C-alpha positions as CSV (number, residue, x, y, z in Angstrom):
1,M,19.3,16.3,4.0
2,R,19.8,13.6,6.7
3,M,19.3,10.1,5.4
4,I,17.7,7.3,7.4
5,D,18.6,3.7,6.9
6,V,15.6,1.4,7.0
7,D,15.5,-2.4,6.5
8,Y,12.4,-3.4,4.6
9,S,10.8,-6.8,4.3
10,I,8.0,-7.6,1.8
11,L,4.7,-8.9,3.3
12,A,2.7,-9.3,0.1
13,D,3.0,-8.5,-3.6
14,G,1.1,-8.9,-6.8
15,F,-1.1,-5.8,-6.4
16,A,-1.7,-3.4,-9.3
17,F,-1.3,-0.1,-7.4
18,P,-1.7,-0.5,-3.6
19,E,-2.4,2.4,-1.3
20,G,-4.1,3.3,2.0
21,P,-2.6,0.8,4.4
22,V,-4.5,0.5,7.7
23,A,-3.2,-1.4,10.7
24,L,-6.1,-3.3,12.1
25,N,-6.7,-4.4,15.7
26,D,-6.2,-8.1,14.9
27,S,-2.7,-7.4,13.6
28,S,-3.7,-7.7,9.9
29,V,-3.3,-4.8,7.5
30,A,-6.1,-3.5,5.2
31,L,-5.1,-1.8,2.0
32,V,-6.8,-0.7,-1.2
33,D,-5.8,-1.3,-4.8
34,I,-6.6,1.8,-6.8
35,A,-6.2,0.2,-10.2
36,T,-8.4,-2.8,-9.6
37,G,-11.0,-1.4,-7.2
38,L,-10.3,-4.1,-4.6
39,I,-10.0,-3.9,-0.8
40,W,-7.5,-6.3,0.6
41,R,-6.5,-7.7,4.0
42,V,-2.9,-8.9,4.5
43,W,-1.8,-11.0,7.4
44,L,1.7,-10.9,8.9
45,D,2.4,-14.4,7.7
46,G,1.9,-13.3,4.1
47,R,-1.7,-14.6,3.7
48,N,-4.0,-12.1,2.0
49,E,-7.6,-12.0,0.9
50,V,-10.0,-9.7,-1.0
51,V,-12.5,-8.1,1.4
52,A,-14.6,-6.2,-1.1
53,D,-14.7,-5.1,-4.8
54,V,-15.8,-1.5,-4.6
55,G,-14.9,-0.6,-8.2
56,G,-13.7,2.8,-9.3
57,G,-10.5,3.9,-7.6
58,P,-10.4,3.3,-3.8
59,N,-7.6,5.6,-2.5
60,G,-7.0,6.5,1.2
61,A,-8.6,4.5,3.9
62,A,-9.1,4.7,7.7
63,L,-10.8,2.6,10.4
64,G,-13.7,4.4,11.9
65,P,-15.1,4.2,15.5
66,D,-17.7,1.7,14.3
67,G,-14.9,-0.8,13.2
68,K,-15.7,-0.2,9.5
69,L,-13.3,0.9,6.9
70,Y,-13.9,4.4,5.4
71,I,-12.6,4.7,1.8
72,C,-11.7,7.7,-0.3
73,Q,-13.3,6.7,-3.6
74,N,-11.5,8.8,-6.3
75,G,-13.8,7.6,-9.1
76,G,-11.0,5.8,-11.0
77,F,-8.1,6.9,-13.2
78,D,-7.3,6.4,-16.8
79,W,-4.2,4.1,-16.6
80,S,-3.6,4.0,-20.4
81,G,-0.7,6.5,-20.2
82,R,-1.5,8.3,-23.4
83,S,0.4,11.4,-22.3
84,R,0.5,10.6,-18.6
85,M,-1.2,8.2,-16.2
86,G,-3.9,9.3,-13.7
87,L,-6.2,11.4,-16.0
88,Q,-9.9,11.4,-15.5
89,P,-11.4,8.3,-17.2
90,P,-14.1,8.4,-19.9
91,D,-16.6,6.7,-17.5
92,Y,-15.9,9.0,-14.6
93,K,-19.0,9.5,-12.4
94,G,-17.5,11.5,-9.5
95,G,-15.8,10.8,-6.3
96,S,-17.2,9.8,-2.9
97,I,-16.6,8.6,0.6
98,M,-17.5,4.9,1.1
99,R,-17.9,2.7,4.1
100,V,-16.9,-1.0,4.0
101,D,-17.8,-3.7,6.4
102,L,-14.6,-5.7,6.8
103,E,-16.4,-8.8,8.0
104,T,-19.1,-9.1,5.3
105,G,-17.6,-7.1,2.4
106,Q,-20.7,-5.0,2.1
107,F,-20.2,-1.4,1.3
108,E,-22.2,1.8,0.9
109,T,-21.7,5.4,-0.3
110,L,-21.7,7.8,2.5
111,Y,-21.1,11.2,0.8
112,T,-20.8,12.5,-2.8
113,H,-21.0,16.2,-1.8
114,G,-19.9,18.5,0.9
115,G,-22.9,20.8,1.0
116,D,-23.2,22.1,-2.6
117,V,-19.6,21.2,-3.4
118,P,-19.2,17.9,-5.3
119,I,-16.5,15.5,-4.1
120,R,-14.2,15.1,-7.1
121,S,-11.3,12.7,-6.2
122,P,-10.8,12.2,-2.5
123,N,-7.3,11.0,-1.6
124,D,-6.5,10.6,2.1
125,I,-8.5,10.4,5.3
126,I,-7.9,10.7,9.1
127,F,-10.3,10.3,12.0
128,D,-10.1,12.7,15.0
129,A,-10.7,11.9,18.7
130,D,-14.3,13.2,18.3
131,G,-15.2,10.5,15.8
132,G,-15.3,12.8,12.7
133,F,-12.9,12.7,9.9
134,W,-10.9,14.9,7.6
135,F,-10.3,14.1,4.0
136,T,-8.4,15.7,1.1
137,D,-9.8,16.1,-2.4
138,Y,-7.1,15.8,-5.0
139,G,-9.4,16.5,-7.8
140,T,-9.3,15.1,-11.3
141,E,-7.1,16.0,-14.2
142,R,-8.0,16.2,-17.9
143,E,-5.5,16.6,-20.8
144,R,-5.3,20.4,-20.4
145,E,-7.1,21.3,-17.1
146,A,-7.5,20.2,-13.5
147,D,-10.0,20.7,-10.7
148,V,-9.5,23.3,-8.0
149,T,-10.3,21.5,-4.7
150,G,-9.8,21.5,-0.9
151,V,-10.1,19.6,2.4
152,F,-13.3,18.4,3.9
153,Y,-14.6,17.4,7.3
154,A,-17.4,14.9,7.8
155,T,-19.2,12.8,10.4
156,T,-20.0,9.1,10.2
157,D,-23.8,9.5,10.4
158,G,-24.0,10.8,6.8
159,N,-25.5,14.1,7.9
160,Q,-22.5,16.5,7.9
161,C,-19.8,17.0,5.3
162,E,-18.4,20.4,4.4
163,E,-15.4,21.8,2.6
164,V,-13.4,23.6,5.3
165,I,-10.1,24.5,3.5
166,F,-10.0,25.9,0.0
167,P,-8.1,26.0,-2.3
168,I,-5.3,23.5,-1.9
169,N,-3.1,22.7,-4.9
170,R,-3.6,18.9,-5.5
171,A,-4.3,18.1,-1.9
172,N,-3.0,14.7,-1.0
173,G,-1.9,13.4,2.4
174,V,-3.7,14.4,5.6
175,G,-2.9,13.8,9.3
176,L,-3.3,15.2,12.8
177,S,-0.6,16.1,15.4
178,P,-0.5,14.0,18.6
179,D,-2.5,16.5,20.5
180,G,-5.1,16.8,17.8
181,K,-4.7,20.6,17.5
182,T,-2.9,20.7,14.1
183,L,-4.0,19.4,10.8
184,Y,-1.3,18.6,8.3
185,V,-1.9,18.5,4.5
186,T,0.5,17.8,1.6
187,E,0.4,19.2,-1.8
188,T,1.5,16.8,-4.5
189,Y,3.5,18.5,-7.2
190,T,4.5,21.6,-5.3
191,V,6.0,19.3,-2.6
192,R,4.6,21.5,0.2
193,L,3.5,20.5,3.7
194,W,1.0,22.8,5.3
195,A,-0.2,23.0,8.9
196,F,-3.6,24.3,10.0
197,E,-4.3,25.2,13.6
198,L,-7.6,23.8,14.8
199,E,-10.1,25.3,17.2
200,G,-12.5,22.4,17.3
201,P,-13.8,19.4,15.3
202,G,-13.9,20.5,11.7
203,R,-12.9,24.0,12.4
204,I,-9.6,25.7,11.5
205,K,-8.4,28.8,13.4
206,I,-8.8,32.0,11.4
207,P,-7.1,35.1,12.9
208,Q,-9.5,38.0,13.5
209,S,-6.9,40.4,12.0
210,P,-4.8,38.4,9.5
211,P,-1.5,40.0,8.5
212,A,-1.4,41.9,5.2
213,H,0.9,39.3,3.7
214,G,0.6,35.5,4.2
215,P,-0.9,32.3,2.8
216,H,-4.4,33.6,3.1
217,V,-3.5,36.3,0.5
218,H,-1.3,34.4,-1.8
219,F,-2.7,30.9,-1.6
220,G,-6.3,31.5,-0.4
221,H,-6.1,29.7,2.9
222,H,-4.8,30.1,6.5
223,G,-2.1,27.4,6.5
224,K,1.4,27.7,7.8
225,L,4.1,26.3,5.5
226,V,6.0,23.6,7.4
227,A,8.4,22.4,4.6
228,S,8.9,22.5,0.9
229,P,12.0,20.4,0.2
230,G,11.7,20.5,-3.6
231,G,14.0,18.3,-5.7
232,E,13.0,15.4,-7.9
233,R,10.2,14.2,-5.7
234,I,6.4,14.2,-5.3
235,F,4.5,14.2,-2.0
236,D,1.8,11.6,-1.5
237,S,-0.1,10.4,1.6
238,L,1.2,10.5,5.2
239,A,1.1,9.3,8.8
240,V,2.2,11.1,12.0
241,D,4.5,9.3,14.4
242,G,4.5,9.4,18.2
243,D,7.1,12.2,18.3
244,G,4.9,14.4,16.0
245,N,7.0,13.9,12.9
246,I,5.1,13.9,9.6
247,C,6.1,10.8,7.6
248,I,5.2,11.3,3.9
249,G,5.2,8.8,1.1
250,T,7.4,10.2,-1.6
251,L,7.5,9.4,-5.3
252,L,10.2,9.6,-8.0
253,E,13.1,9.7,-5.5
254,G,11.2,6.9,-3.7
255,G,11.0,6.7,0.1
256,I,9.5,8.3,3.2
257,S,10.2,12.0,3.8
258,V,10.2,12.6,7.6
259,V,9.4,16.2,8.5
260,S,9.6,17.5,12.0
261,P,6.9,20.0,13.2
262,D,9.7,22.6,12.9
263,G,10.3,21.8,9.3
264,D,13.5,19.8,9.5
265,V,13.5,17.1,6.7
266,A,15.1,13.7,6.7
267,F,14.6,10.9,4.2
268,A,14.3,7.1,4.3
269,P,14.9,5.7,0.9
270,A,12.8,2.7,-0.2
271,P,13.2,0.1,-3.0
272,D,10.5,1.6,-5.2
273,H,10.0,4.9,-7.2
274,A,6.4,5.2,-6.1
275,V,6.2,5.0,-2.3
276,T,2.6,6.2,-1.7
277,N,1.7,5.7,2.0
278,I,2.6,4.6,5.4
279,C,0.9,3.5,8.6
280,F,2.1,2.3,12.0
281,G,1.1,-0.9,13.8
282,G,2.5,-3.9,15.8
283,E,2.2,-4.3,19.5
284,D,4.6,-1.4,20.2
285,L,3.5,0.7,17.2
286,Q,7.0,0.6,15.9
287,T,6.3,-1.4,12.7
288,A,5.8,0.7,9.6
289,F,3.6,-0.7,6.9
290,I,4.4,1.0,3.6
291,T,2.8,0.7,0.1
292,L,5.4,0.3,-2.7
293,S,3.0,1.1,-5.5
294,G,5.3,1.1,-8.4
295,T,6.1,-2.6,-7.9
296,G,2.7,-3.6,-6.3
297,R,4.0,-4.6,-2.9
298,L,3.3,-4.0,0.8
299,A,6.4,-3.7,2.9
300,A,7.1,-3.7,6.6
301,A,9.9,-2.1,8.5
302,R,11.1,-1.7,12.0
303,W,10.8,2.1,12.3
304,F,13.2,4.4,14.1
305,T,10.4,6.0,16.2
306,K,7.1,4.7,17.6
307,G,4.0,5.4,15.7
308,L,1.0,7.5,16.9
309,A,-1.9,5.5,18.3
310,L,-5.0,6.5,16.3
311,P,-8.3,6.7,18.1
312,H,-9.5,3.4,16.6
313,Q,-6.4,1.4,17.6
314,S,-7.8,0.0,20.8
315,N,-5.2,-2.6,21.4
316,L,-2.1,-0.6,20.3
317,S,-0.8,1.7,23.0
318,G,2.7,2.4,21.8
319,G,3.9,2.0,25.4
């Protein structure tokens, strides 16, 4: 595996378990703290402030076309570590998608279900060019059992949310290719990266005559396996760069796994065993903001490729 040397600087620390970094249009970075239920804003000079206290366990985040922050609310984890951290807490009430006003701190719950399917523990979220969003549902774990969940698509008006892909084994990161025609999804413990061909907003392409053998038979979905590097690592959330590489937060080994659309894997080690997420910002979209969750820090690094300008990043062209 090719190794990538990256020079990290620490923008802010003192968080309990940061996740979901979002590069905002004023050059600040929003992030969530799963363990405390807080939404933070971090400035490039190191200043930071609490935007909102949404409680539970805010996980992935994305800036919507209305300028508000959309949050995957996982419902909270049991952090006591009896046998392992991250189990469903005793006061668990379910997961949801929330919307936060970054200026006022006011928030609301947008979805608790996709049709008749309850949202259990949503993890990561990405908006498409049509203004809708995809999000993964990681599910919750109990001592001897776990939910079987999938990937949802929803609109910002609160009227449409449906489970499109089912099942996925501990669905975690989600992202879109630069042309918006491929949806990428990571599985956590299997360390798999899947690609789903899209045929429209919220719709994956399903062959009329699927082959006799394939993911639809063995895994229950129509994804294409892009990479499964294995080893002592766990896949977390992700971002896609301007070249179409899928940059995945990686735990245990600690760093960012960089996977090409063809499945070639490189690795950028980071100074933390729990590197959970990455986003791109800066005037040229070549600054990577990375959550080092094991040590409660937000890092920045000059990345070796430009990031992908997301639909909401109005002042970031990457040019």
